[in-house]
C-alpha positions, 0 to 999 in steps of 0.5 A, spaced: 452 540 541 459 540 540 459 532 539 454 532 534 458 538 530 465 533 531 461 527 528 458 531 522 465 534 521 468 527 521 463 524 516 464 530 512 472 529 512 471 521 511 467 523 505 472 528 502 478 523 503 474 517 499 472 522 494 479 525 493 482 518 493 477 516 487 479 522 483 486 523 484 490 520 478 495 515 479 501 519 479 507 514 480 509 509 474 511 502 476 515 498 471 510 492 469 512 486 465 511 479 464 515 473 463 511 467 461 505 467 465 508 471 471 507 478 472 513 482 474 512 489 478 518 493 479 520 499 482 513 502 484 513 508 488 505 507 490 500 512 488 492 512 488 490 507 494 483 506 491 486 505 484 491 500 487 486 496 491 482 495 484 488 493 480 490 488 486 483 485 485 484 484 478 491 481 479 488 476 484 483 474 480 488 473 474 490 467 478 497 469 475 503 469 479 506 476 481 513 478 483 514 484 486 521 487 485 526 493 486 523 498 490 515 497 493 513 504 496 506 507 499 500 504 496 504 498 492 505 495 499 498 493 498 500 488 493 505 484 497 499 480 501 496 477 495 495 470 495 499 469 488 504 474 490 512 473 492 517 479 494 523 479 491 529 477 496 533 484 494 526 488 494 526 494 499 519 496 501 517 503 504 511 505 508 509 512 510 502 516 512 498 516 506 497 524 504 493 528 499 498 529 493 503 535 494 501 536 501 502 534 508 495 533 509 493 526 512 486 524 510 482 520 514 480 513 512 485 512 507 490 509 512 484 504 514 483 502 507 491 500 506 491 497 513 486 491 510 492 489 506 497 488 512 498 482 517 502 480 523 508 485 525 507 489 519 500 491 521 502 492 528 508 497 525 503 500 520 498 502 526 503 504 531 508 508 527 508 508 519 501 511 518 502 517 522 509 519 519 510 523 513 517 520 512 519 514 508 520 508 513 524 503 508 525 495 510 528 490 506 524 484 504 527 479 509 525 484 514 518 484 511 518 477 512 521 477 519 515 481 521 510 477 516 512 470 516 506 469 511 509 473 506 513 469 500 520 471 498 521 469 490 526 464 488 531 469 485 
């Protein structure tokens, strides 16, 4: 009986988390500019995970080069592993547990959605540390590449 109740509650919380991810507005505003064909994302604080996933798919489908520069925090980190992306050599990347805006509530499932976009040592750090912490864990672009050598650094 208790197991059934816990399973049912987990399903309800999972659905609630997904619903919140779909309706909570994207609050952080990145500076998005273009230089020729290149799309440049600068100083992105993150935001709504599902909307970031949708935007990521559009950026990948565009086939245009994407440069991630300045700071890239929270949901923005999901852009770094796009096949057409590079990370600015002076960029700072920040990770923390996903949470419902203006609360300390860490919703279920959202961390797993984000994990789909991480690789190698970044995925390991995400699963072991960062996804559990409300504190922002900042690393340099070079530290990021050391943890995920598949990541491309931008030329300048």
